[in-house]
Each structure stands twice: as structure tokens, then as C-alpha cells.
C-alpha positions as CSV (number, residue, x, y, z in Angstrom):
1,N,-13.9,-27.6,-23.9
2,N,-12.0,-31.2,-24.8
3,P,-11.6,-34.0,-22.1
4,V,-8.2,-34.8,-21.0
5,V,-7.6,-38.2,-22.4
6,W,-4.4,-39.8,-20.3
7,K,-2.0,-42.6,-21.4
8,R,-1.9,-45.3,-19.6
9,E,2.0,-44.8,-17.9
10,E,0.7,-40.5,-16.9
11,L,-2.2,-42.5,-15.5
12,R,-0.5,-44.5,-13.5
13,K,1.8,-42.0,-12.3
14,K,-1.0,-39.7,-11.4
15,A,-2.5,-42.5,-9.2
16,L,1.2,-42.9,-7.6
17,L,1.9,-39.2,-6.6
18,A,-1.9,-39.3,-5.0
19,T,-1.1,-42.7,-3.3
20,P,3.2,-42.7,-3.0
21,S,3.0,-44.8,0.2
22,A,0.4,-47.5,-1.3
23,S,2.1,-50.5,-1.6
24,R,0.9,-53.6,-3.9
25,D,-0.3,-55.5,-0.3
26,S,-1.6,-52.1,1.2
27,W,-3.9,-51.8,-2.4
28,S,-5.0,-55.5,-2.3
29,W,-5.6,-55.6,1.3
30,L,-8.5,-52.8,0.9
31,L,-9.9,-53.9,-2.0
32,R,-10.0,-57.4,-0.7
33,Q,-12.6,-55.4,1.8
34,Y,-15.0,-54.5,-1.0
35,D,-14.8,-57.9,-2.8
36,R,-18.3,-59.1,-1.7
37,D,-18.5,-62.5,-2.4
38,N,-14.6,-63.3,-1.8
39,D,-13.8,-64.4,-5.6
40,G,-11.0,-62.1,-6.0
41,S,-12.5,-59.7,-8.0
42,V,-13.9,-56.0,-7.8
43,T,-16.4,-53.9,-10.0
44,F,-16.2,-50.4,-10.6
45,D,-18.3,-49.6,-7.8
46,D,-16.6,-51.3,-5.6
47,F,-13.3,-49.9,-6.3
48,V,-14.9,-46.4,-5.9
49,S,-16.1,-47.5,-2.6
50,A,-12.7,-48.6,-1.4
51,V,-10.7,-45.8,-2.2
52,Q,-13.6,-43.1,-1.1
53,S,-14.7,-44.5,2.1
54,S,-14.2,-42.5,5.5
55,T,-12.2,-45.5,6.7
56,S,-10.0,-45.7,3.5
57,P,-6.2,-44.3,4.0
58,L,-6.2,-42.9,0.2
59,R,-9.3,-40.7,0.7
60,T,-7.2,-37.7,0.9
61,G,-5.2,-38.8,-2.3
62,I,-6.8,-40.9,-5.2
63,G,-10.3,-40.7,-3.2
64,T,-10.1,-37.1,-4.0
65,W,-10.7,-38.0,-7.7
66,T,-13.4,-37.4,-10.1
67,E,-15.5,-40.5,-11.0
68,R,-14.4,-39.6,-14.8
69,E,-11.0,-39.7,-13.7
70,L,-11.4,-42.9,-11.5
71,R,-13.1,-44.7,-14.5
72,E,-10.1,-43.7,-16.7
73,L,-7.6,-45.5,-14.5
74,W,-10.4,-48.4,-14.1
75,Q,-11.0,-48.7,-17.7
76,L,-7.1,-49.1,-17.9
77,V,-7.1,-52.1,-16.0
78,D,-10.2,-53.5,-17.4
79,Q,-9.2,-53.5,-20.8
80,G,-11.6,-56.3,-21.9
81,N,-14.8,-53.8,-20.5
82,K,-15.8,-57.0,-18.3
83,G,-16.5,-54.6,-15.7
84,I,-14.8,-56.7,-13.3
85,V,-11.0,-56.8,-12.3
86,N,-9.1,-58.7,-10.3
87,I,-7.9,-57.5,-7.1
88,A,-4.0,-58.6,-7.7
89,T,-3.9,-57.6,-11.1
90,L,-5.6,-53.9,-10.0
91,S,-3.1,-53.5,-6.9
92,S,0.1,-54.3,-9.2
93,F,-1.2,-51.7,-11.7
94,L,-1.5,-49.3,-8.4
95,A,1.1,-50.2,-6.6
96,K,4.4,-48.2,-6.2
97,D,6.3,-51.1,-5.9
98,Q,4.7,-52.1,-9.3
99,T,7.6,-52.5,-12.2
100,P,6.9,-51.5,-15.7
101,E,7.0,-55.4,-17.4
102,R,3.7,-55.9,-14.9
103,S,2.2,-53.4,-16.3
104,G,2.7,-54.1,-19.9
105,A,4.3,-51.2,-20.4
106,S,7.9,-50.6,-21.8
107,R,10.7,-49.1,-20.5
108,E,10.6,-46.1,-22.9
109,D,7.1,-45.6,-21.5
110,N,9.2,-44.4,-18.0
């Protein structure tokens, strides 16, 4: 069994389908709840906690993903493998109102 390897836009589209009503502002609000030191960034563990929390509106969507799927999504945004991602960057990548130019994808990817 070979694991599925998602391309950037394929995984983003999968995330959008799992969270169809999540805007950039709603993602930002949710992630800020898990920004423990208020520096505008979250770790992977914070991200997982945010989407899987019993109070998260995303719990039945992206919150049902496996840790591996969430990590693949995280790694698309944490391109420097720093282990921490700016909330605005992550929110823009995950939001339905995000544009291809913001994600770094070309129009041909859509």
C-alpha cells in the first residue's frame, strides 16, 4: 500500500469541501483561540486542537481527518518546516474566499 500523496491544490480543495462555509475571518478567529502566547502563530498541535475541539464548528468536517492528512495539509503551509505558521497565512490558505494568487498557485492549477 502506497500512501496517497496530495498535490497542493488537490489537498486545498479537499479542505474546502470539508469546510465549505469557513471564511478567512472564521479560520482566523478559531486559530487565535489556540494562539497561547498571542504572537499571531500556531503550532501543528494547536492547529489539530483547533479543528478537533468539541466546540469547533469544523469538528465534523476537517476535524474528522486523520493526523496524517492534517499533517500533509500543515506541511503545505509550513514550507520552511519551522513547526509554526502565521495565523493569517494558514487562514488564507484554508479559506473559501482565498484566491489562487495568495496561495502561490498559478491559474493553471485551478
